[in-house]
SETI-904438 format. One record per residue (C-alpha): residue number from 0; residue in three letters; x, y, z. Coordinates in nm, 4 decimals, decimal comma, padded with zeros to 6 digits. Layout:
<nodes>
<node resi="NUM" resn="ALA" xx="X" yy="Y" zz="Z"/>
...
</nodes>
This chain:
<nodes>
<node resi="0" resn="MET" xx="01,0455" yy="-00,7699" zz="-02,5696"/>
<node resi="1" resn="GLU" xx="01,3017" yy="-00,5246" zz="-02,4383"/>
<node resi="2" resn="VAL" xx="01,2923" yy="-00,4532" zz="-02,0679"/>
<node resi="3" resn="ASN" xx="01,3334" yy="-00,0962" zz="-01,9497"/>
<node resi="4" resn="PRO" xx="01,6937" yy="-00,0803" zz="-01,8149"/>
<node resi="5" resn="ASN" xx="01,5803" yy="00,1626" zz="-01,5445"/>
<node resi="6" resn="LEU" xx="01,3536" yy="-00,0947" zz="-01,3802"/>
<node resi="7" resn="THR" xx="01,4458" yy="-00,1931" zz="-01,0258"/>
<node resi="8" resn="GLU" xx="01,5500" yy="-00,5450" zz="-00,9364"/>
<node resi="9" resn="LYS" xx="01,2042" yy="-00,6016" zz="-00,7869"/>
<node resi="10" resn="ALA" xx="01,0371" yy="-00,4854" zz="-01,1086"/>
<node resi="11" resn="ARG" xx="01,2573" yy="-00,7214" zz="-01,3117"/>
<node resi="12" resn="ARG" xx="01,1599" yy="-01,0049" zz="-01,0780"/>
<node resi="13" resn="ASP" xx="00,7927" yy="-00,9221" zz="-01,1335"/>
<node resi="14" resn="TYR" xx="00,8437" yy="-00,9235" zz="-01,5098"/>
<node resi="15" resn="GLN" xx="00,9845" yy="-01,2753" zz="-01,4928"/>
<node resi="16" resn="LEU" xx="00,6787" yy="-01,3813" zz="-01,2947"/>
<node resi="17" resn="VAL" xx="00,4496" yy="-01,2183" zz="-01,5527"/>
<node resi="18" resn="LYS" xx="00,6318" yy="-01,4036" zz="-01,8317"/>
<node resi="19" resn="ALA" xx="00,5981" yy="-01,7335" zz="-01,6456"/>
<node resi="20" resn="ALA" xx="00,2277" yy="-01,6693" zz="-01,5921"/>
<node resi="21" resn="ILE" xx="00,1642" yy="-01,5854" zz="-01,9593"/>
<node resi="22" resn="ASP" xx="00,3997" yy="-01,8310" zz="-02,1304"/>
<node resi="23" resn="LYS" xx="00,3556" yy="-02,1322" zz="-01,9028"/>
<node resi="24" resn="GLY" xx="00,0290" yy="-02,0601" zz="-01,7232"/>
<node resi="25" resn="ASP" xx="00,2318" yy="-02,0900" zz="-01,4023"/>
<node resi="26" resn="GLN" xx="-00,0179" yy="-02,0672" zz="-01,1139"/>
<node resi="27" resn="LYS" xx="00,2647" yy="-02,0148" zz="-00,8639"/>
<node resi="28" resn="ALA" xx="00,3690" yy="-01,7038" zz="-01,0560"/>
<node resi="29" resn="TYR" xx="00,0147" yy="-01,5640" zz="-01,0309"/>
<node resi="30" resn="ALA" xx="00,0091" yy="-01,6449" zz="-00,6592"/>
<node resi="31" resn="GLU" xx="00,3452" yy="-01,4799" zz="-00,6009"/>
<node resi="32" resn="LEU" xx="00,2372" yy="-01,1626" zz="-00,7810"/>
<node resi="33" resn="MET" xx="-00,0699" yy="-01,1512" zz="-00,5569"/>
<node resi="34" resn="ASN" xx="00,1334" yy="-01,2121" zz="-00,2422"/>
<node resi="35" resn="ASN" xx="00,3782" yy="-00,9373" zz="-00,3383"/>
<node resi="36" resn="TYR" xx="00,1132" yy="-00,6662" zz="-00,3702"/>
<node resi="37" resn="ARG" xx="-00,2098" yy="-00,7771" zz="-00,2015"/>
<node resi="38" resn="ASP" xx="-00,1484" yy="-00,5948" zz="00,1269"/>
<node resi="39" resn="SER" xx="-00,0152" yy="-00,2708" zz="-00,0210"/>
<node resi="40" resn="LEU" xx="-00,2967" yy="-00,2673" zz="-00,2777"/>
<node resi="41" resn="TYR" xx="-00,5581" yy="-00,3284" zz="-00,0076"/>
<node resi="42" resn="PHE" xx="-00,4296" yy="-00,0399" zz="00,2074"/>
<node resi="43" resn="MET" xx="-00,4239" yy="00,1969" zz="-00,0900"/>
<node resi="44" resn="LEU" xx="-00,7859" yy="00,1062" zz="-00,1695"/>
<node resi="45" resn="LEU" xx="-00,8836" yy="00,1288" zz="00,1966"/>
<node resi="46" resn="LYS" xx="-00,7459" yy="00,4821" zz="00,2020"/>
<node resi="47" resn="MET" xx="-00,9477" yy="00,5651" zz="-00,1106"/>
<node resi="48" resn="THR" xx="-01,2770" yy="00,4073" zz="00,0019"/>
<node resi="49" resn="ASN" xx="-01,2515" yy="00,4256" zz="00,3817"/>
<node resi="50" resn="ASN" xx="-01,4452" yy="00,0972" zz="00,3800"/>
<node resi="51" resn="PRO" xx="-01,2718" yy="-00,2365" zz="00,4606"/>
<node resi="52" resn="GLU" xx="-01,5265" yy="-00,4514" zz="00,2753"/>
<node resi="53" resn="ASP" xx="-01,5121" yy="-00,2374" zz="-00,0382"/>
<node resi="54" resn="ALA" xx="-01,1317" yy="-00,2312" zz="-00,0229"/>
<node resi="55" resn="ASP" xx="-01,1223" yy="-00,6103" zz="00,0095"/>
<node resi="56" resn="ASP" xx="-01,3592" yy="-00,6610" zz="-00,2838"/>
<node resi="57" resn="LEU" xx="-01,1791" yy="-00,4043" zz="-00,4994"/>
<node resi="58" resn="THR" xx="-00,8425" yy="-00,5674" zz="-00,4262"/>
<node resi="59" resn="ILE" xx="-00,9728" yy="-00,8979" zz="-00,5639"/>
<node resi="60" resn="GLU" xx="-01,1277" yy="-00,7189" zz="-00,8622"/>
<node resi="61" resn="ALA" xx="-00,8016" yy="-00,5384" zz="-00,9394"/>
<node resi="62" resn="PHE" xx="-00,6027" yy="-00,8616" zz="-00,9553"/>
<node resi="63" resn="GLY" xx="-00,8784" yy="-01,0198" zz="-01,1640"/>
<node resi="64" resn="LYS" xx="-00,8722" yy="-00,7351" zz="-01,4159"/>
<node resi="65" resn="ALA" xx="-00,4912" yy="-00,7262" zz="-01,4231"/>
<node resi="66" resn="PHE" xx="-00,4556" yy="-01,1004" zz="-01,4746"/>
<node resi="67" resn="LYS" xx="-00,7184" yy="-01,0942" zz="-01,7494"/>
<node resi="68" resn="LYS" xx="-00,5159" yy="-00,8236" zz="-01,9303"/>
<node resi="69" resn="LEU" xx="-00,1734" yy="-00,9602" zz="-01,8381"/>
<node resi="70" resn="HIS" xx="-00,0787" yy="-01,0079" zz="-02,2042"/>
<node resi="71" resn="GLN" xx="-00,1167" yy="-00,6291" zz="-02,2471"/>
<node resi="72" resn="TYR" xx="00,1493" yy="-00,5528" zz="-01,9854"/>
<node resi="73" resn="THR" xx="00,4810" yy="-00,4265" zz="-02,1215"/>
<node resi="74" resn="PRO" xx="00,8037" yy="-00,3955" zz="-01,9186"/>
<node resi="75" resn="GLU" xx="00,8293" yy="-00,0284" zz="-02,0073"/>
<node resi="76" resn="TYR" xx="00,6945" yy="00,0333" zz="-01,6571"/>
<node resi="77" resn="ALA" xx="00,7052" yy="-00,1697" zz="-01,3383"/>
<node resi="78" resn="PHE" xx="00,4272" yy="-00,4269" zz="-01,2986"/>
<node resi="79" resn="SER" xx="00,3350" yy="-00,2630" zz="-00,9669"/>
<node resi="80" resn="THR" xx="00,2799" yy="00,0736" zz="-01,1412"/>
<node resi="81" resn="TRP" xx="00,0557" yy="-00,0922" zz="-01,3998"/>
<node resi="82" resn="LEU" xx="-00,1360" yy="-00,2924" zz="-01,1364"/>
<node resi="83" resn="PHE" xx="-00,1937" yy="00,0057" zz="-00,9066"/>
<node resi="84" resn="LYS" xx="-00,3169" yy="00,2140" zz="-01,2012"/>
<node resi="85" resn="ILE" xx="-00,5744" yy="-00,0532" zz="-01,2869"/>
<node resi="86" resn="ALA" xx="-00,6804" yy="-00,0737" zz="-00,9211"/>
<node resi="87" resn="SER" xx="-00,7032" yy="00,3036" zz="-00,8845"/>
<node resi="88" resn="ASN" xx="-00,9120" yy="00,3485" zz="-01,2013"/>
<node resi="89" resn="ASN" xx="-01,1419" yy="00,0631" zz="-01,1013"/>
<node resi="90" resn="CYS" xx="-01,1861" yy="00,2116" zz="-00,7545"/>
<node resi="91" resn="ILE" xx="-01,2652" yy="00,5590" zz="-00,8904"/>
<node resi="92" resn="ASP" xx="-01,5221" yy="00,4052" zz="-01,1257"/>
<node resi="93" resn="PHE" xx="-01,6766" yy="00,2075" zz="-00,8392"/>
<node resi="94" resn="MET" xx="-01,6959" yy="00,5126" zz="-00,6114"/>
<node resi="95" resn="ARG" xx="-01,8530" yy="00,7223" zz="-00,8876"/>
<node resi="96" resn="LYS" xx="-02,1230" yy="00,4570" zz="-00,9424"/>
<node resi="97" resn="LYS" xx="-02,1756" yy="00,4166" zz="-00,5697"/>
<node resi="98" resn="ALA" xx="-02,2122" yy="00,7933" zz="-00,5189"/>
<node resi="99" resn="LYS" xx="-02,4591" yy="00,8134" zz="-00,8069"/>
<node resi="100" resn="TYR" xx="-02,6589" yy="00,5223" zz="-00,6672"/>
<node resi="101" resn="THR" xx="-02,6521" yy="00,6617" zz="-00,3117"/>
<node resi="102" resn="PHE" xx="-02,7795" yy="00,9980" zz="-00,4382"/>
<node resi="103" resn="SER" xx="-03,0581" yy="00,8253" zz="-00,6297"/>
<node resi="104" resn="MET" xx="-03,1363" yy="00,6032" zz="-00,3317"/>
<node resi="105" resn="ASN" xx="-03,1525" yy="00,8972" zz="-00,0910"/>
<node resi="106" resn="LYS" xx="-03,3640" yy="01,0935" zz="-00,3341"/>
<node resi="107" resn="SER" xx="-03,6308" yy="00,8222" zz="-00,3165"/>
<node resi="108" resn="ALA" xx="-03,5482" yy="00,6636" zz="00,0167"/>
<node resi="109" resn="ASP" xx="-03,9091" yy="00,5684" zz="00,0859"/>
<node resi="110" resn="GLU" xx="-03,9559" yy="00,3904" zz="-00,2449"/>
<node resi="111" resn="GLU" xx="-03,9172" yy="00,0148" zz="-00,2669"/>
<node resi="112" resn="ASP" xx="-03,7432" yy="-00,1347" zz="-00,5681"/>
<node resi="113" resn="SER" xx="-03,9365" yy="-00,4031" zz="-00,7496"/>
<node resi="114" resn="GLY" xx="-03,6459" yy="-00,6388" zz="-00,8069"/>
<node resi="115" resn="ASP" xx="-03,5893" yy="-00,4995" zz="-01,1557"/>
<node resi="116" resn="GLU" xx="-03,2114" yy="-00,4956" zz="-01,1056"/>
<node resi="117" resn="LEU" xx="-03,2057" yy="-00,8744" zz="-01,1317"/>
<node resi="118" resn="ALA" xx="-03,5248" yy="-00,9142" zz="-01,3299"/>
<node resi="119" resn="ASN" xx="-03,3779" yy="-00,7190" zz="-01,6194"/>
<node resi="120" resn="LEU" xx="-03,1385" yy="-01,0089" zz="-01,6705"/>
<node resi="121" resn="ILE" xx="-03,4400" yy="-01,2279" zz="-01,7462"/>
<node resi="122" resn="PRO" xx="-03,6972" yy="-01,1799" zz="-02,0280"/>
<node resi="123" resn="ALA" xx="-04,0278" yy="-01,0145" zz="-01,9441"/>
<node resi="124" resn="ASP" xx="-04,3596" yy="-01,1932" zz="-01,8880"/>
<node resi="125" resn="GLY" xx="-04,5907" yy="-01,2906" zz="-02,1724"/>
<node resi="126" resn="LEU" xx="-04,3501" yy="-01,5603" zz="-02,2904"/>
<node resi="127" resn="ASP" xx="-04,4364" yy="-01,8596" zz="-02,5049"/>
<node resi="128" resn="PRO" xx="-04,3711" yy="-02,2111" zz="-02,3551"/>
<node resi="129" resn="GLU" xx="-04,0189" yy="-02,2366" zz="-02,5001"/>
<node resi="130" resn="GLU" xx="-03,9234" yy="-01,8930" zz="-02,3655"/>
<node resi="131" resn="LYS" xx="-04,0615" yy="-01,9863" zz="-02,0233"/>
<node resi="132" resn="VAL" xx="-03,8268" yy="-02,2857" zz="-02,0155"/>
<node resi="133" resn="LEU" xx="-03,5379" yy="-02,0531" zz="-02,1039"/>
<node resi="134" resn="LYS" xx="-03,6463" yy="-01,8090" zz="-01,8326"/>
<node resi="135" resn="ASN" xx="-03,6488" yy="-02,0876" zz="-01,5722"/>
<node resi="136" resn="GLU" xx="-03,3036" yy="-02,1937" zz="-01,6901"/>
<node resi="137" resn="LYS" xx="-03,1766" yy="-01,8371" zz="-01,6479"/>
<node resi="138" resn="ILE" xx="-03,3205" yy="-01,8185" zz="-01,2968"/>
<node resi="139" resn="LYS" xx="-03,1343" yy="-02,1414" zz="-01,2189"/>
<node resi="140" resn="ARG" xx="-02,8146" yy="-01,9879" zz="-01,3585"/>
<node resi="141" resn="LEU" xx="-02,8703" yy="-01,6769" zz="-01,1464"/>
<node resi="142" resn="ARG" xx="-02,8928" yy="-01,8944" zz="-00,8366"/>
<node resi="143" resn="GLU" xx="-02,5651" yy="-02,0639" zz="-00,9338"/>
<node resi="144" resn="ILE" xx="-02,4004" yy="-01,7223" zz="-00,9709"/>
<node resi="145" resn="VAL" xx="-02,5325" yy="-01,6098" zz="-00,6317"/>
<node resi="146" resn="GLU" xx="-02,3625" yy="-01,9162" zz="-00,4809"/>
<node resi="147" resn="ARG" xx="-02,0266" yy="-01,7658" zz="-00,5839"/>
<node resi="148" resn="LEU" xx="-02,0793" yy="-01,4470" zz="-00,3841"/>
<node resi="149" resn="LYS" xx="-01,9306" yy="-01,3852" zz="-00,0406"/>
<node resi="150" resn="PRO" xx="-02,1596" yy="-01,5136" zz="00,2363"/>
<node resi="151" resn="HIS" xx="-02,2955" yy="-01,1726" zz="00,3426"/>
<node resi="152" resn="TYR" xx="-02,3767" yy="-01,0732" zz="-00,0167"/>
<node resi="153" resn="LYS" xx="-02,5282" yy="-01,4144" zz="-00,0859"/>
<node resi="154" resn="LYS" xx="-02,7556" yy="-01,3799" zz="00,2177"/>
<node resi="155" resn="LEU" xx="-02,8710" yy="-01,0343" zz="00,1098"/>
<node resi="156" resn="ILE" xx="-02,9591" yy="-01,1474" zz="-00,2422"/>
<node resi="157" resn="GLU" xx="-03,1380" yy="-01,4575" zz="-00,1163"/>
<node resi="158" resn="LEU" xx="-03,3489" yy="-01,2574" zz="00,1297"/>
<node resi="159" resn="ARG" xx="-03,4302" yy="-00,9791" zz="-00,1145"/>
<node resi="160" resn="TYR" xx="-03,4911" yy="-01,1613" zz="-00,4410"/>
<node resi="161" resn="PHE" xx="-03,5572" yy="-01,5252" zz="-00,3589"/>
<node resi="162" resn="LYS" xx="-03,7514" yy="-01,4804" zz="-00,0324"/>
<node resi="163" resn="GLU" xx="-03,8802" yy="-01,1342" zz="-00,1318"/>
<node resi="164" resn="PHE" xx="-03,8052" yy="-00,9623" zz="00,2010"/>
<node resi="165" resn="SER" xx="-03,8480" yy="-00,5851" zz="00,2143"/>
<node resi="166" resn="TYR" xx="-03,5451" yy="-00,3679" zz="00,2925"/>
<node resi="167" resn="GLU" xx="-03,6782" yy="-00,3153" zz="00,6448"/>
<node resi="168" resn="GLU" xx="-03,7254" yy="-00,6899" zz="00,6973"/>
<node resi="169" resn="ILE" xx="-03,3700" yy="-00,7570" zz="00,5802"/>
<node resi="170" resn="ALA" xx="-03,2361" yy="-00,4843" zz="00,8111"/>
<node resi="171" resn="ASN" xx="-03,4194" yy="-00,6444" zz="01,1046"/>
<node resi="172" resn="GLU" xx="-03,3177" yy="-00,9977" zz="01,0073"/>
<node resi="173" resn="LEU" xx="-02,9466" yy="-00,9125" zz="00,9762"/>
<node resi="174" resn="ASP" xx="-02,9415" yy="-00,6362" zz="01,2401"/>
<node resi="175" resn="LEU" xx="-02,8024" yy="-00,3834" zz="00,9917"/>
<node resi="176" resn="PRO" xx="-02,8838" yy="-00,0172" zz="00,9235"/>
<node resi="177" resn="LEU" xx="-03,1272" yy="00,0298" zz="00,6344"/>
<node resi="178" resn="GLY" xx="-02,8750" yy="00,2334" zz="00,4347"/>
<node resi="179" resn="THR" xx="-02,6145" yy="-00,0430" zz="00,4700"/>
<node resi="180" resn="VAL" xx="-02,8616" yy="-00,3015" zz="00,3398"/>
<node resi="181" resn="LYS" xx="-02,9371" yy="-00,0900" zz="00,0308"/>
<node resi="182" resn="ALA" xx="-02,5711" yy="-00,0126" zz="-00,0400"/>
<node resi="183" resn="GLN" xx="-02,4611" yy="-00,3747" zz="00,0017"/>
<node resi="184" resn="LEU" xx="-02,7438" yy="-00,5017" zz="-00,2199"/>
<node resi="185" resn="TYR" xx="-02,6247" yy="-00,2589" zz="-00,4860"/>
<node resi="186" resn="ARG" xx="-02,2714" yy="-00,3974" zz="-00,4502"/>
<node resi="187" resn="ALA" xx="-02,3981" yy="-00,7567" zz="-00,4703"/>
<node resi="188" resn="ARG" xx="-02,5853" yy="-00,6784" zz="-00,7927"/>
<node resi="189" resn="GLU" xx="-02,2662" yy="-00,5259" zz="-00,9339"/>
<node resi="190" resn="PHE" xx="-02,0825" yy="-00,8520" zz="-00,8633"/>
<node resi="191" resn="ILE" xx="-02,3541" yy="-01,0577" zz="-01,0326"/>
<node resi="192" resn="SER" xx="-02,3479" yy="-00,8286" zz="-01,3358"/>
<node resi="193" resn="ASN" xx="-01,9677" yy="-00,8562" zz="-01,3616"/>
<node resi="194" resn="ILE" xx="-01,9769" yy="-01,2357" zz="-01,3330"/>
<node resi="195" resn="ILE" xx="-02,2346" yy="-01,2565" zz="-01,6124"/>
<node resi="196" resn="LYS" xx="-02,0322" yy="-01,0230" zz="-01,8362"/>
<node resi="197" resn="ASN" xx="-01,7214" yy="-01,2382" zz="-01,7923"/>
<node resi="198" resn="MET" xx="-01,8939" yy="-01,5705" zz="-01,8538"/>
<node resi="199" resn="PRO" xx="-01,7533" yy="-01,7444" zz="-02,1647"/>
<node resi="200" resn="GLU" xx="-02,0956" yy="-01,8427" zz="-02,2966"/>
<node resi="201" resn="LYS" xx="-02,3800" yy="-01,5993" zz="-02,3524"/>
<node resi="202" resn="PHE" xx="-02,6119" yy="-01,5739" zz="-02,0535"/>
</nodes>
């Protein structure tokens, strides 16, 4: 593949790292690409979201999406340009969903959810014995997925869906504003949904 002659020395270096990552599965190449852009990517996303936790999560997501699509990268443009475009688009999509959810949440602020956000990953009631076994297996898988979340998200999910705390009880337990609890639970569910979508076997 022909490299754009106008690329900077840094961009050519990145291309060699990309090639090493794709052709040899070189983990050091992946790590070096992350080290080269993690901080600058984080600060760009922090500027976009004005939220350190969201910026941190979105930084990780951006690298995950980029590495998953690494074979699609072409040296027509610098790797950094390609990476930052992925991160920016992902961030805009996240903020659009968050704004939509926040509007919906504020519109019915006094209403309690019934856990449907996670329940919809599991078949409904009225199951035959075999389906009940499958449902229990899926609940077990959900718990395994929750274990992969960051500690504060894991705690929120456990309190809300496994211990069945109300939003107010969670806010009191964790000493957080009610709005923060709702927004972070939404984010945690997004993570779980993304993990399930990217699982090699069907959930």
